[in-house]
C-alpha positions as a Markdown table, in Angstrom:
| # | Residue | x | y | z |
|---|---|---|---|---|
| 1 | Met | -28.4 | 78.1 | -227.0 |
| 2 | Glu | -25.9 | 79.7 | -224.6 |
| 3 | Pro | -24.4 | 83.2 | -225.1 |
| 4 | Asn | -20.8 | 83.4 | -226.1 |
| 5 | Tyr | -19.2 | 84.0 | -222.7 |
| 6 | Arg | -15.7 | 84.3 | -224.2 |
| 7 | Glu | -16.8 | 87.2 | -226.4 |
| 8 | Leu | -18.5 | 88.8 | -223.4 |
| 9 | Leu | -15.5 | 88.6 | -221.2 |
| 10 | Lys | -13.4 | 90.3 | -223.9 |
| 11 | Asp | -15.5 | 93.5 | -223.2 |
| 12 | His | -15.1 | 93.2 | -219.5 |
| 13 | Pro | -11.4 | 93.3 | -218.5 |
| 14 | Arg | -12.2 | 93.5 | -214.8 |
| 15 | Ile | -13.9 | 90.1 | -214.8 |
| 16 | Ser | -12.0 | 86.8 | -215.1 |
| 17 | Val | -13.0 | 83.2 | -215.4 |
| 18 | Asp | -10.2 | 80.8 | -214.8 |
| 19 | Pro | -10.6 | 77.1 | -213.9 |
| 20 | Arg | -7.6 | 77.4 | -211.6 |
| 21 | Ile | -9.2 | 80.1 | -209.5 |
| 22 | Met | -12.4 | 79.4 | -207.6 |
| 23 | Gly | -13.1 | 76.4 | -209.9 |
| 24 | Gly | -13.9 | 78.8 | -212.8 |
| 25 | Thr | -16.4 | 80.8 | -211.0 |
| 26 | Pro | -16.6 | 84.3 | -212.5 |
| 27 | Cys | -14.4 | 86.7 | -210.2 |
| 28 | Val | -13.2 | 90.2 | -210.0 |
| 29 | Lys | -9.9 | 90.0 | -211.8 |
| 30 | Gly | -6.9 | 89.8 | -209.6 |
| 31 | Thr | -9.0 | 88.7 | -206.6 |
| 32 | Arg | -10.7 | 85.6 | -205.4 |
| 33 | Ile | -13.9 | 87.5 | -205.0 |
| 34 | Pro | -16.8 | 85.9 | -207.0 |
| 35 | Leu | -19.2 | 88.2 | -208.7 |
| 36 | Tyr | -22.1 | 86.6 | -206.9 |
| 37 | Val | -20.6 | 87.7 | -203.5 |
| 38 | Val | -20.7 | 91.4 | -204.7 |
| 39 | Leu | -24.2 | 91.0 | -206.1 |
| 40 | Asp | -25.4 | 89.2 | -203.0 |
| 41 | Asn | -24.1 | 92.1 | -200.9 |
| 42 | Leu | -25.8 | 94.6 | -203.1 |
| 43 | Glu | -29.1 | 92.6 | -203.0 |
| 44 | Gly | -28.8 | 92.5 | -199.3 |
| 45 | Gly | -28.7 | 96.2 | -199.1 |
| 46 | Ser | -25.1 | 96.9 | -198.7 |
| 47 | Asn | -23.9 | 100.1 | -200.4 |
| 48 | Phe | -20.6 | 100.6 | -202.2 |
| 49 | Glu | -18.9 | 101.9 | -199.1 |
| 50 | Glu | -19.9 | 98.8 | -197.0 |
| 51 | Ile | -18.7 | 96.5 | -199.7 |
| 52 | Leu | -15.4 | 98.3 | -200.1 |
| 53 | Glu | -14.9 | 98.1 | -196.3 |
| 54 | Asn | -15.6 | 94.4 | -196.2 |
| 55 | Tyr | -13.6 | 93.6 | -199.4 |
| 56 | Pro | -10.7 | 96.2 | -199.3 |
| 57 | Thr | -9.1 | 94.6 | -202.5 |
| 58 | Leu | -12.1 | 95.9 | -204.5 |
| 59 | Thr | -12.5 | 99.3 | -206.0 |
| 60 | Arg | -15.6 | 101.2 | -207.0 |
| 61 | Glu | -14.8 | 100.5 | -210.6 |
| 62 | Asp | -14.7 | 96.7 | -209.8 |
| 63 | Ile | -18.2 | 96.9 | -208.3 |
| 64 | Arg | -19.5 | 98.9 | -211.3 |
| 65 | Ala | -17.9 | 96.3 | -213.6 |
| 66 | Val | -19.7 | 93.4 | -211.7 |
| 67 | Ile | -23.0 | 95.2 | -212.2 |
| 68 | His | -22.3 | 96.0 | -215.9 |
| 69 | Phe | -21.0 | 92.4 | -216.6 |
| 70 | Ser | -24.1 | 90.9 | -214.9 |
| 71 | Ser | -26.4 | 93.1 | -216.9 |
| 72 | Cys | -24.7 | 92.3 | -220.2 |
| 73 | Leu | -24.8 | 88.5 | -219.2 |
| 74 | Ala | -28.5 | 88.7 | -218.6 |
| 75 | Ser | -29.1 | 90.5 | -221.8 |
| 76 | Ala | -27.0 | 88.0 | -223.8 |
| 77 | Phe | -28.8 | 85.2 | -222.3 |
| 78 | Thr | -32.2 | 86.7 | -223.0 |
| 79 | His | -31.3 | 87.4 | -226.6 |
| 80 | Ala | -29.9 | 83.9 | -227.1 |
| 81 | Asn | -33.1 | 82.4 | -225.5 |
| 82 | Pro | -36.1 | 84.5 | -226.8 |
| 83 | Ala | -39.5 | 83.6 | -225.4 |
């Protein structure tokens, strides 16, 4: 069973999923920057300042929103698929 992504998105106004933008890949709202790009940068060791320098349309709040949404998504998936 999959988590209810529409409900999850309601609580995360900085995140958008639109089939007309990046083929429906979750992005930071108002940009074409996919969440995975921000997460890959963080995982690769980039700090907020480096990400903001490389993606000037992002804000600190956007990066925090990506982290929070990803955490909520993982939690929702885990609760929908208990071991």
